N, C-alpha and C positions, 0 to 999 in steps of 0.2 A: 738261794740267790736266783735259781731258775724260776721259781714261783713268783718272786717279786718282779722280775723282768717281764714275765708273762702277763701279770696284772697291769703293769704300766702300758703294755701294748694293747690289751683288751679294752681298757677304759676309754682311750681316745676313739677306738673303732666303734664302741657302743654309743658314744656321744655323737659321732658323725651320723650313725644310723638313726638315732632318735631325732636329730635335727632334720635330716632328710625326710623322715617319716612325718614330721610335723609340717613340713613345707608342702607335702602332697595335697592334702585336703584344701588348703588355702588356694593353691594354684588351680584346682579343679573348680572353677567358678562359672562354668557354662551350664545353663539349665535349659532343657528342652521345653518349648512352649507349644508347638503345633506342627502338624505335617499334613500332607494330602492323602495319607492312608492308601496309597496305591491308585488313586483316581487321577487319570490324565486330564489336565485342563486344556481344552482346545478353544481358541478364541480368534475372532476376526477383528473385533473392536476392543473389548475388555472383558475381564472376568475377575471376580474377587473371591478370596477364601472365606470360609466361615469365621466368625469372630472368635478370638482367643483372649485369654486373660494374662496380663503381665503383672504379677503381684508385688514385684520389687523393681525399683528403678535400676537402670543399667543400659548397656549397649545392646542393641538388637541386631542379630545377624541372620541372614537367610542363605541356605545352600540350595541350589536348584540345578536341574538338568532340563535343557530346552532344545527344541528343534522347530523347523518350519516345514510346511507341506511342500513348498517350492524352494528354489535355490536362494531366495533372498527375502528378507523381512526384518523388521526391528520393532522393539517394544521397550517400555520402561516398567520398572517395578516400583510401586508406591506403598509406603507404610501409612495407613490411615488409622486415626484414633477416634473412638466414639466420644463426642462431646454433646451432651444432651441427647437429642434424637438424630443428630447429624454425624456423618463421617467426614473428618477433616484430615487432609493430607499433612502428614508430619514431616515426611522426607521422601525424596524421589531419587532414583538412580540415573546415571548417564544412560544414553541409548545402548541397548543390548542388541547386537546383530545375531541372527540365527540362519541356519542353512538346513538342508535335508539330513545332515548327520547330527547326532546328539552331542551337545557340549555341556560341560559343567562349569559352574562358577559360584563364588561366595561373595555376598554383598554385605557391607557393614553400614549400619546407620548410627548416627550420633546418640548421645546419651538420651534416654527416654524415661519419662516418669511412669509409675505404675498406672494401669488402666486397662481398658478393653480395646483391642486392636484388630485389624485385618490387613491382608496383603491384597493389593490391587495390581493386576497385570494389564497394562494399557498399550494397545497397538499404536505404533507410529507410522510405519510404512508397510507396503505390500498388502494385497487384498486376499492373500491365502491365509490359511489357518496357521497360527502359532501354537505350539504345544509345550506345556510344562509337564514333563513326565514325572518329575519328583520335586518337591520343595519341603524344606524343614526349617523352622524358625527357632532360634535360640536366643537366650538372654545371657550376657556375660558382664562381669564386673570390670573387664578390661576391653579397650578398643580392639 
């Protein structure tokens, strides 16, 4: 009787464990595409990343750390796609303010098709240098 009761308790526990294990890989849908590899991007007008490939359609996200040389400045981040020999803006962020202290943020862009992309950092206000200390781009199946 004890062995029968024990098997009734173990089977549901194993089933829950297997279902949870199967949900893990499907949920891990974020794929690394590119990073600045430790190079700080400093710009007064604009600067863009090297091109990177996105081999599967999905949502593109960027994590970045920024600051400004003086107490105020702003810029936007644009996702550009290579179409023929031209770089065409696919999506743009709202104005991002920066100060002398570093700040982190994550930006999400709409669903994008596979192709070759780059990130463009474009200055809006302030004549001092804006700095991107870190950026990393990821593709995700979910927004």
